[in-house]
PyMOL commands that place a pseudoatom at each C-alpha (Angstrom):
pseudoatom trace, name=CA, resn=MET, resi=1, chain=A, elem=C, hetatm=0, pos=[-41.873, 0.949, -17.566]
pseudoatom trace, name=CA, resn=GLU, resi=2, chain=A, elem=C, hetatm=0, pos=[-39.099, 3.377, -16.759]
pseudoatom trace, name=CA, resn=GLU, resi=3, chain=A, elem=C, hetatm=0, pos=[-38.069, 1.356, -13.722]
pseudoatom trace, name=CA, resn=GLU, resi=4, chain=A, elem=C, hetatm=0, pos=[-37.751, -1.774, -15.829]
pseudoatom trace, name=CA, resn=THR, resi=5, chain=A, elem=C, hetatm=0, pos=[-35.588, 0.041, -18.330]
pseudoatom trace, name=CA, resn=LEU, resi=6, chain=A, elem=C, hetatm=0, pos=[-33.345, 1.420, -15.598]
pseudoatom trace, name=CA, resn=LYS, resi=7, chain=A, elem=C, hetatm=0, pos=[-33.089, -2.020, -13.998]
pseudoatom trace, name=CA, resn=LYS, resi=8, chain=A, elem=C, hetatm=0, pos=[-32.113, -3.628, -17.311]
pseudoatom trace, name=CA, resn=ILE, resi=9, chain=A, elem=C, hetatm=0, pos=[-29.523, -0.914, -17.940]
pseudoatom trace, name=CA, resn=LYS, resi=10, chain=A, elem=C, hetatm=0, pos=[-28.063, -1.493, -14.484]
pseudoatom trace, name=CA, resn=GLU, resi=11, chain=A, elem=C, hetatm=0, pos=[-27.921, -5.268, -15.104]
pseudoatom trace, name=CA, resn=GLN, resi=12, chain=A, elem=C, hetatm=0, pos=[-26.197, -4.666, -18.432]
pseudoatom trace, name=CA, resn=ASP, resi=13, chain=A, elem=C, hetatm=0, pos=[-23.662, -2.368, -16.781]
pseudoatom trace, name=CA, resn=GLU, resi=14, chain=A, elem=C, hetatm=0, pos=[-22.870, -5.051, -14.220]
pseudoatom trace, name=CA, resn=LYS, resi=15, chain=A, elem=C, hetatm=0, pos=[-22.479, -7.674, -16.933]
pseudoatom trace, name=CA, resn=LEU, resi=16, chain=A, elem=C, hetatm=0, pos=[-20.281, -5.360, -18.976]
pseudoatom trace, name=CA, resn=GLU, resi=17, chain=A, elem=C, hetatm=0, pos=[-18.057, -4.766, -15.951]
pseudoatom trace, name=CA, resn=LYS, resi=18, chain=A, elem=C, hetatm=0, pos=[-17.682, -8.524, -15.441]
pseudoatom trace, name=CA, resn=ILE, resi=19, chain=A, elem=C, hetatm=0, pos=[-16.841, -8.978, -19.126]
pseudoatom trace, name=CA, resn=TYR, resi=20, chain=A, elem=C, hetatm=0, pos=[-14.270, -6.191, -18.933]
pseudoatom trace, name=CA, resn=GLN, resi=21, chain=A, elem=C, hetatm=0, pos=[-12.620, -7.778, -15.898]
pseudoatom trace, name=CA, resn=SER, resi=22, chain=A, elem=C, hetatm=0, pos=[-12.520, -11.148, -17.656]
pseudoatom trace, name=CA, resn=VAL, resi=23, chain=A, elem=C, hetatm=0, pos=[-11.019, -9.622, -20.795]
pseudoatom trace, name=CA, resn=GLU, resi=24, chain=A, elem=C, hetatm=0, pos=[-8.350, -7.846, -18.750]
pseudoatom trace, name=CA, resn=LYS, resi=25, chain=A, elem=C, hetatm=0, pos=[-7.390, -11.097, -17.009]
pseudoatom trace, name=CA, resn=THR, resi=26, chain=A, elem=C, hetatm=0, pos=[-7.175, -12.831, -20.393]
pseudoatom trace, name=CA, resn=ARG, resi=27, chain=A, elem=C, hetatm=0, pos=[-5.064, -9.999, -21.815]
pseudoatom trace, name=CA, resn=LYS, resi=28, chain=A, elem=C, hetatm=0, pos=[-2.633, -10.217, -18.897]
pseudoatom trace, name=CA, resn=TYR, resi=29, chain=A, elem=C, hetatm=0, pos=[-2.467, -14.001, -19.272]
pseudoatom trace, name=CA, resn=PHE, resi=30, chain=A, elem=C, hetatm=0, pos=[-1.564, -13.691, -22.960]
pseudoatom trace, name=CA, resn=LEU, resi=31, chain=A, elem=C, hetatm=0, pos=[0.988, -10.974, -22.205]
pseudoatom trace, name=CA, resn=TRP, resi=32, chain=A, elem=C, hetatm=0, pos=[2.780, -13.136, -19.621]
pseudoatom trace, name=CA, resn=THR, resi=33, chain=A, elem=C, hetatm=0, pos=[2.575, -16.159, -21.924]
pseudoatom trace, name=CA, resn=PHE, resi=34, chain=A, elem=C, hetatm=0, pos=[4.272, -14.090, -24.638]
pseudoatom trace, name=CA, resn=ILE, resi=35, chain=A, elem=C, hetatm=0, pos=[6.978, -12.888, -22.244]
pseudoatom trace, name=CA, resn=VAL, resi=36, chain=A, elem=C, hetatm=0, pos=[7.669, -16.406, -20.951]
pseudoatom trace, name=CA, resn=THR, resi=37, chain=A, elem=C, hetatm=0, pos=[7.807, -17.726, -24.517]
pseudoatom trace, name=CA, resn=ILE, resi=38, chain=A, elem=C, hetatm=0, pos=[10.406, -15.131, -25.452]
pseudoatom trace, name=CA, resn=VAL, resi=39, chain=A, elem=C, hetatm=0, pos=[12.500, -15.867, -22.375]
pseudoatom trace, name=CA, resn=VAL, resi=40, chain=A, elem=C, hetatm=0, pos=[12.307, -19.650, -22.739]
pseudoatom trace, name=CA, resn=ILE, resi=41, chain=A, elem=C, hetatm=0, pos=[12.665, -19.989, -26.527]
pseudoatom trace, name=CA, resn=ILE, resi=42, chain=A, elem=C, hetatm=0, pos=[14.065, -16.873, -28.200]
pseudoatom trace, name=CA, resn=LEU, resi=43, chain=A, elem=C, hetatm=0, pos=[16.802, -15.934, -25.709]
pseudoatom trace, name=CA, resn=PRO, resi=44, chain=A, elem=C, hetatm=0, pos=[18.354, -19.428, -25.636]
pseudoatom trace, name=CA, resn=LEU, resi=45, chain=A, elem=C, hetatm=0, pos=[18.344, -19.489, -29.462]
pseudoatom trace, name=CA, resn=LEU, resi=46, chain=A, elem=C, hetatm=0, pos=[20.176, -16.177, -29.524]
pseudoatom trace, name=CA, resn=GLY, resi=47, chain=A, elem=C, hetatm=0, pos=[22.650, -17.526, -26.975]
pseudoatom trace, name=CA, resn=VAL, resi=48, chain=A, elem=C, hetatm=0, pos=[23.278, -20.584, -29.117]
pseudoatom trace, name=CA, resn=LEU, resi=49, chain=A, elem=C, hetatm=0, pos=[23.905, -18.396, -32.161]
pseudoatom trace, name=CA, resn=PHE, resi=50, chain=A, elem=C, hetatm=0, pos=[26.692, -16.628, -30.278]
pseudoatom trace, name=CA, resn=LEU, resi=51, chain=A, elem=C, hetatm=0, pos=[28.107, -19.792, -28.719]
pseudoatom trace, name=CA, resn=ILE, resi=52, chain=A, elem=C, hetatm=0, pos=[28.334, -21.931, -31.877]
pseudoatom trace, name=CA, resn=PRO, resi=53, chain=A, elem=C, hetatm=0, pos=[31.232, -19.951, -33.432]
pseudoatom trace, name=CA, resn=LYS, resi=54, chain=A, elem=C, hetatm=0, pos=[33.120, -20.038, -30.135]
pseudoatom trace, name=CA, resn=ILE, resi=55, chain=A, elem=C, hetatm=0, pos=[32.591, -23.796, -29.747]
pseudoatom trace, name=CA, resn=LEU, resi=56, chain=A, elem=C, hetatm=0, pos=[33.604, -24.440, -33.358]
pseudoatom trace, name=CA, resn=GLY, resi=57, chain=A, elem=C, hetatm=0, pos=[36.722, -22.319, -32.840]
pseudoatom trace, name=CA, resn=MET, resi=58, chain=A, elem=C, hetatm=0, pos=[37.707, -24.337, -29.765]
pseudoatom trace, name=CA, resn=TYR, resi=59, chain=A, elem=C, hetatm=0, pos=[36.985, -27.580, -31.625]
pseudoatom trace, name=CA, resn=SER, resi=60, chain=A, elem=C, hetatm=0, pos=[39.146, -26.563, -34.570]
pseudoatom trace, name=CA, resn=ASP, resi=61, chain=A, elem=C, hetatm=0, pos=[41.962, -25.574, -32.158]
pseudoatom trace, name=CA, resn=VAL, resi=62, chain=A, elem=C, hetatm=0, pos=[41.794, -29.037, -30.606]
pseudoatom trace, name=CA, resn=LEU, resi=63, chain=A, elem=C, hetatm=0, pos=[41.961, -30.632, -34.056]
pseudoatom trace, name=CA, resn=ASN, resi=64, chain=A, elem=C, hetatm=0, pos=[44.979, -28.491, -34.996]
pseudoatom trace, name=CA, resn=VAL, resi=65, chain=A, elem=C, hetatm=0, pos=[46.890, -29.710, -31.966]
pseudoatom trace, name=CA, resn=PHE, resi=66, chain=A, elem=C, hetatm=0, pos=[46.785, -33.288, -33.215]
for i in range(1, 66): cmd.bond("trace and resi %d" % i, "trace and resi %d" % (i + 1))
show_as sticks, trace
zoom trace
């Protein structure tokens, strides 16, 4: 009886370790997805926010010349 209990506990420990490894891989995947999303979407939007006034200023200068 005691051997069976110890065997089941050992099997559960092995399964828990596999689950932990899987969860860590998933966590890292979500972290990198979040980082890539910020780099690909948020940073270009911030760049556009700073470039629009400059572009509009150049456009209005061109219009003033004519």
